[in-house]
C-alpha positions as CSV (number, residue, x, y, z in Angstrom):
1,M,0.9,-13.7,10.2
2,Q,1.1,-11.2,7.3
3,E,-1.9,-8.8,7.1
4,R,-3.8,-9.1,3.8
5,F,-5.7,-6.3,2.0
6,D,-8.6,-6.1,-0.4
7,V,-7.3,-2.8,-1.8
8,A,-4.1,-2.2,-3.8
9,Y,-2.8,1.2,-4.9
10,L,-0.5,1.8,-7.8
11,I,1.1,5.2,-7.5
12,L,3.1,6.2,-10.6
13,S,5.3,9.1,-11.3
14,G,6.3,10.7,-14.6
15,T,9.2,8.5,-15.9
16,A,9.6,6.8,-19.2
17,T,8.9,3.5,-17.4
18,A,5.4,4.6,-16.5
19,A,4.4,3.1,-19.9
20,R,4.6,-0.3,-18.2
21,C,2.0,0.5,-15.6
22,P,-0.9,-1.2,-17.4
23,D,1.0,-4.5,-17.1
24,I,1.5,-3.9,-13.4
25,L,-2.2,-3.1,-13.0
26,H,-3.1,-6.3,-14.8
27,G,-0.9,-8.1,-12.3
28,L,-2.5,-6.5,-9.3
29,V,-5.9,-7.5,-10.6
30,R,-4.7,-11.1,-11.1
31,L,-3.5,-11.2,-7.5
32,G,-7.1,-10.9,-6.4
33,F,-7.4,-7.4,-5.0
34,Q,-11.1,-6.4,-5.0
35,T,-10.2,-2.8,-5.5
36,V,-7.2,-1.5,-7.5
37,I,-6.7,2.2,-7.6
38,A,-4.2,3.9,-9.8
39,I,-3.0,7.4,-8.7
40,P,-0.7,9.2,-11.1
41,T,1.4,12.1,-10.1
42,P,0.7,15.3,-12.1
43,H,3.8,14.6,-14.3
44,A,2.8,11.0,-15.0
45,S,0.2,12.2,-17.5
46,R,3.0,13.4,-19.7
47,V,4.1,9.8,-20.1
48,I,0.9,7.8,-20.0
49,A,-2.7,8.9,-20.5
50,P,-5.0,8.1,-17.6
51,R,-7.4,6.5,-20.1
52,D,-4.6,3.8,-20.7
53,L,-4.6,3.0,-17.0
54,A,-8.4,3.1,-16.8
55,A,-8.6,0.7,-19.7
56,V,-7.4,-2.1,-17.4
57,Q,-10.6,-3.9,-16.3
58,G,-11.1,-3.6,-12.5
59,V,-8.9,-0.5,-12.1
60,R,-10.1,2.9,-10.9
61,V,-8.0,5.9,-11.8
62,V,-8.1,8.6,-9.1
63,E,-6.7,12.1,-9.8
64,S,-8.6,14.2,-7.3
65,Y,-8.8,14.4,-3.5
66,F,-12.6,14.5,-4.1
67,D,-13.0,11.2,-6.0
68,A,-15.6,8.9,-4.3
69,A,-13.1,6.0,-4.3
70,I,-11.0,7.7,-1.6
71,L,-13.6,9.7,0.3
72,P,-13.8,10.3,3.2
73,R,-10.3,8.8,3.5
74,P,-8.4,6.5,1.2
75,P,-9.2,2.9,2.2
76,H,-6.4,0.9,3.9
77,G,-4.5,-1.1,1.3
78,V,-1.0,-2.0,0.1
79,V,0.7,0.8,-1.8
80,L,3.0,0.1,-4.7
81,F,4.8,3.3,-5.8
82,A,6.2,2.3,-9.2
83,P,7.7,3.9,-11.1
84,C,9.0,6.3,-8.5
85,S,11.0,9.1,-10.1
86,F,14.0,10.9,-8.6
87,N,11.7,13.9,-7.7
88,S,9.0,11.7,-6.1
89,L,11.4,9.5,-4.3
90,N,13.1,12.5,-2.6
91,K,9.8,14.3,-1.8
92,F,8.4,11.1,-0.3
93,A,11.6,10.5,1.8
94,Q,11.4,14.1,3.1
95,G,7.7,13.8,4.1
96,I,6.5,16.2,1.4
97,A,3.0,15.4,0.4
98,D,2.1,18.1,-2.1
99,T,0.2,15.8,-4.5
100,L,-2.6,13.3,-4.0
101,A,-0.1,10.5,-4.9
102,L,2.4,11.5,-2.3
103,S,-0.3,12.1,0.3
104,V,-1.7,8.6,-0.1
105,A,1.8,7.2,0.3
106,A,2.6,9.3,3.3
107,E,-0.7,8.3,5.0
108,A,0.1,4.6,4.4
109,V,3.5,5.0,6.2
110,G,1.7,6.8,9.0
111,R,-0.9,4.1,9.3
112,G,1.7,1.3,9.2
113,T,0.2,-0.2,6.0
114,P,2.7,-1.7,3.6
115,V,4.4,0.6,1.0
116,I,6.6,-0.8,-1.7
117,V,8.7,1.5,-3.8
118,G,10.1,0.7,-7.2
119,P,12.5,3.5,-8.1
120,S,13.2,4.2,-11.8
121,L,16.5,6.1,-11.8
122,N,19.4,6.1,-14.1
123,Q,22.8,5.5,-12.6
124,P,23.8,9.2,-12.1
125,L,20.5,9.9,-10.3
126,R,21.0,6.7,-8.1
127,D,24.5,8.0,-7.3
128,H,23.2,11.4,-6.3
129,P,23.7,11.9,-2.5
130,I,20.1,12.8,-1.8
131,A,18.8,9.7,-3.7
132,R,21.2,7.5,-1.7
133,A,20.0,9.1,1.5
134,S,16.3,8.8,0.5
135,L,16.8,5.1,-0.5
136,A,18.4,4.5,2.9
137,R,15.7,6.4,4.8
138,L,12.6,4.7,3.5
139,P,13.4,1.2,4.9
140,E,13.8,2.8,8.3
141,W,10.1,3.7,8.0
142,G,9.2,0.1,7.0
143,V,9.0,0.8,3.3
144,T,10.2,-2.0,1.0
145,V,12.4,-0.8,-1.8
146,V,12.6,-3.0,-4.9
147,P,15.9,-2.0,-6.6
148,P,15.8,-0.8,-10.2
149,A,17.4,-2.6,-13.1
150,T,19.6,-0.7,-15.5
151,D,20.6,-1.3,-19.0
152,G,23.8,0.7,-19.8
153,G,22.9,3.5,-17.4
154,V,19.4,3.8,-18.9
155,P,16.8,3.7,-16.1
156,R,14.6,0.6,-16.0
157,L,11.9,-0.2,-13.5
158,A,12.4,-3.5,-11.7
159,A,10.8,-6.3,-13.6
160,T,7.0,-6.3,-13.2
161,E,7.3,-9.8,-11.8
162,R,9.6,-8.6,-9.0
163,L,7.3,-5.8,-8.1
164,L,4.3,-8.0,-8.0
165,E,6.2,-10.6,-5.9
166,A,6.8,-7.8,-3.3
167,V,3.0,-7.1,-3.2
168,R,1.9,-10.8,-3.2
169,P,2.2,-11.4,0.6
170,Y,-0.4,-8.7,1.1
171,A,-2.9,-9.9,-1.5
172,P,-6.1,-11.6,-0.5
173,K,-6.0,-15.3,-0.2
174,H,-7.4,-17.0,-3.2
């Protein structure tokens, strides 16, 4: 029996595809999660304003370790890390947790709660040896990787529907 959660996290890093995150957040809310928390990496705000994430009804944007939504510890929940940039992917796979976003993802792996990663990498970055190693390492930790789509070498995040389908088994029963 698959464990289900009331909490879903969307961790997003600073790639051009971060502009699609409001659609992903709407999808997480529709899946029935009681609490949806968006945690942008510091570079994500260069691509999408936190207010655009907070504009999605039912979503809480958390940018500080001291936010009441995650004190005293982030609540257990499914983590969707999408888009996951080259930098974030490789830090995560090396166990580097130097931001709130990476810390929440690392804690989820350590707790054994589900983590789903949607990398957003162009073909040369996907072909980079460290990215290949990182993408191979994460499933060894129980992390689900939803492969990215490409359009002529331009990075595209996997379709929102594919990302949400990876989260659906952990959503509360309706």
